[in-house]
C-alpha positions in Angstrom: -58.6 -70.1 32.9 -59.9 -68.8 36.3 -56.5 -69.6 37.9 -54.6 -68.0 35.0 -56.5 -64.7 35.4 -56.2 -64.9 39.2 -52.4 -64.9 38.9 -52.2 -62.2 36.2 -51.1 -58.9 37.9 -53.7 -56.9 36.1 -56.6 -58.9 37.6 -55.2 -59.8 41.0 -57.7 -57.6 42.8 -60.8 -59.1 41.2 -63.2 -61.1 43.4 -63.6 -64.7 42.4 -67.1 -64.3 40.9 -65.8 -61.6 38.5 -62.8 -63.7 37.7 -65.0 -66.7 36.9 -67.3 -64.4 34.8 -64.3 -63.1 32.8 -62.8 -66.5 32.4 -66.0 -67.8 30.6 -65.6 -65.0 28.1 -61.9 -65.5 27.4 -60.8 -67.3 24.3 -57.6 -69.1 23.6 -55.5 -69.4 20.4 -52.3 -71.1 19.5 -49.6 -69.6 17.3 -46.7 -71.3 15.5 -43.1 -70.1 16.0 -42.3 -66.9 14.0 -46.0 -66.1 13.5 -46.8 -62.4 13.7 -49.5 -62.1 16.3 -50.0 -58.3 16.0 -48.6 -55.9 13.4 -47.7 -52.3 14.0 -50.6 -50.0 13.1 -53.2 -52.8 13.3 -56.5 -51.8 14.7 -57.2 -54.5 17.2 -59.4 -54.5 20.3 -58.1 -57.4 22.5 -55.9 -58.0 25.5 -53.5 -61.0 25.2 -52.2 -63.1 28.1 -49.4 -65.5 27.4 -50.3 -69.0 28.6 -47.4 -70.9 27.0 -44.3 -69.9 25.0 -42.7 -66.5 24.7 -43.1 -63.5 22.4 -41.1 -60.5 21.3 -42.4 -57.0 20.9 -40.3 -55.2 18.2 -40.1 -52.5 15.6 -38.5 -53.0 12.2 -37.9 -51.0 9.0 -38.2 -51.8 5.2 -34.5 -53.0 5.2 -35.3 -55.6 7.9 -33.4 -53.8 10.7 -35.0 -54.8 13.9 -35.2 -53.3 17.4 -36.6 -55.6 20.2 -38.5 -53.6 22.8 -39.3 -56.5 25.1 -39.4 -60.3 25.4 -42.3 -61.7 27.3 -43.1 -65.2 28.6 -46.0 -67.1 30.3 -47.9 -65.1 32.8 -47.3 -61.7 31.2 -49.7 -59.8 29.0 -49.7 -57.2 26.2 -52.2 -55.0 24.3 -53.5 -53.0 27.2 -52.4 -49.6 25.7 -54.2 -50.0 22.4 -57.2 -51.5 24.3 -57.6 -48.4 26.4 -56.6 -45.7 24.0 -58.3 -47.1 20.9 -55.3 -46.2 18.8 -53.5 -48.6 16.4 -50.9 -51.0 17.8 -47.6 -49.2 18.4 -45.3 -52.3 17.7 -45.2 -55.7 16.2 -45.6 -58.9 18.2 -44.2 -62.2 17.1 -44.1 -65.7 18.6 -40.5 -66.7 19.4 -41.7 -70.3 20.0 -45.0 -72.1 19.7 -47.4 -70.0 21.9 -50.8 -70.3 23.4 -52.5 -67.0 24.2 -55.6 -66.1 26.1 -57.6 -63.3 24.4 -60.0 -60.9 26.1 -62.1 -58.6 23.9 -62.3 -54.9 24.6 -66.0 -55.1 25.3 -65.5 -57.8 28.0 -62.6 -56.0 29.4 -64.4 -52.7 29.7 -67.4 -54.4 31.2 -65.1 -55.9 33.8 -63.5 -52.4 34.4 -67.0 -50.8 34.9 -68.0 -53.4 37.4 -64.7 -53.2 39.2 -63.3 -49.7 39.4 -60.3 -50.9 41.5 -59.0 -52.5 38.3 -58.1 -49.0 37.1 -55.4 -48.8 39.7 -53.8 -52.0 38.4 -53.9 -50.5 34.9 -52.2 -47.3 36.1 -49.5 -49.4 37.9 -48.9 -51.4 34.7 -48.5 -48.2 32.7 -46.1 -46.8 35.3 -44.0 -49.9 35.0 -43.9 -49.6 31.3 -42.7 -46.0 31.5 -40.1 -47.0 34.0 -38.8 -49.8 31.8 -38.7 -47.5 28.7 -36.8 -44.8 30.7 -34.4 -47.5 31.9 -33.8 -48.7 28.3 -33.2 -45.1 27.0 -30.8 -44.5 29.9 -29.0 -47.7 29.0 -28.6 -46.8 25.4 -27.4 -43.3 26.2 -25.1 -44.0 29.2 -23.8 -47.6 29.1 -21.3 -49.2 26.7 -22.1 -52.5 24.9 -20.9 -54.7 27.8 -23.0 -52.7 30.3 -26.1 -53.0 28.1 -25.6 -56.8 27.8 -25.2 -57.2 31.6 -28.3 -55.1 32.2 -30.3 -57.1 29.6 -29.2 -60.5 31.1 -30.0 -59.4 34.7 -33.3 -57.9 33.6 -34.5 -61.0 31.8 -33.2 -63.6 34.2 -35.8 -65.4 36.3 -35.5 -68.2 38.9 -36.0 -71.7 37.3 -35.1 -74.9 39.2 -32.9 -73.0 41.5 -31.0 -71.2 38.7 -31.1 -67.7 37.4 -31.7 -68.0 33.7 -33.1 -66.0 30.8 -35.9 -67.0 28.5 -34.6 -68.5 25.2 -32.9 -65.7 23.1 -30.3 -65.8 20.4 -27.2 -63.6 20.2 -29.0 -61.7 17.4 -32.0 -61.1 19.7 -29.7 -59.6 22.4 -28.0 -57.5 19.7 -31.4 -56.2 18.6 -32.4 -55.3 22.1 -29.2 -53.3 22.9 -28.5 -51.7 19.6 -25.2 -53.6 18.9 -23.9 -56.1 16.4 -24.3 -59.9 16.8 -20.5 -60.3 16.5 -19.8 -58.0 19.5 -22.5 -59.7 21.6 -21.1 -63.2 20.8 -17.6 -62.1 21.7 -18.6 -60.7 25.1 -20.8 -63.7 25.9 -18.0 -66.0 25.0 -15.7 -64.2 27.4 -18.3 -64.4 30.2 -18.7 -68.1 29.5 -15.0 -68.8 29.5 -14.8 -66.8 32.8 -17.4 -69.1 34.3 -19.9 -66.3 34.8 -22.5 -67.8 32.5 -23.5 -71.2 30.9 -26.1 -72.0 28.4 -29.1 -74.4 28.3 -30.2 -74.4 24.7 -30.9 -70.8 23.9 -31.3 -69.8 27.5 -28.4 -68.2 29.4 -27.8 -69.2 33.0 -26.1 -66.7 35.2 -23.8 -68.7 37.4 -22.4 -65.8 39.5 -22.6 -62.1 39.7 -21.6 -60.5 36.4 -18.5 -58.2 36.6 -19.1 -54.5 36.3 -16.6 -54.0 33.6 -15.3 -56.0 30.6 
């Protein structure tokens, strides 16, 4: 757990003794695929670090319509906003695959923050990054067509794995829920990109083989 915390951006500035101290207080929990980890409006007091698997942060309505705010994978974390503000959770969190999470209580997190004031700068940077991402998403929805939003989503979610740029596992419906479009339109555009040799697939992951064209 010490190494996990050491490589988590939020705790990167902590000295080893503080990392070790926090690691001893960190619990782990596993979740099955499609398990709701956190529900919107829940009053929870924990920070979650993804050790294995991936999760989606989303909003939905009574009719089942869903908007995916973000998809996160191992090494990323969530819950810091509610942890600091004390307000209810602002979105739902679901395991997209079997997941293992590290859980840090608010009491332990605040003790760590009190002993290490420099940690506050990491929190500020994390919040700035979130605002930047939300601004980018709003701009995308307002200014880009469906194709442009798909390209932006693929590029944003692609990471280097085994020398390839590939996304975390996501279905066509997941992408549609992220960009505010229909699954049918997403499938049509992805098919064209696949036929053109721009993308291939590995299970539910999409591999970007070459730079995606600017227009469709």
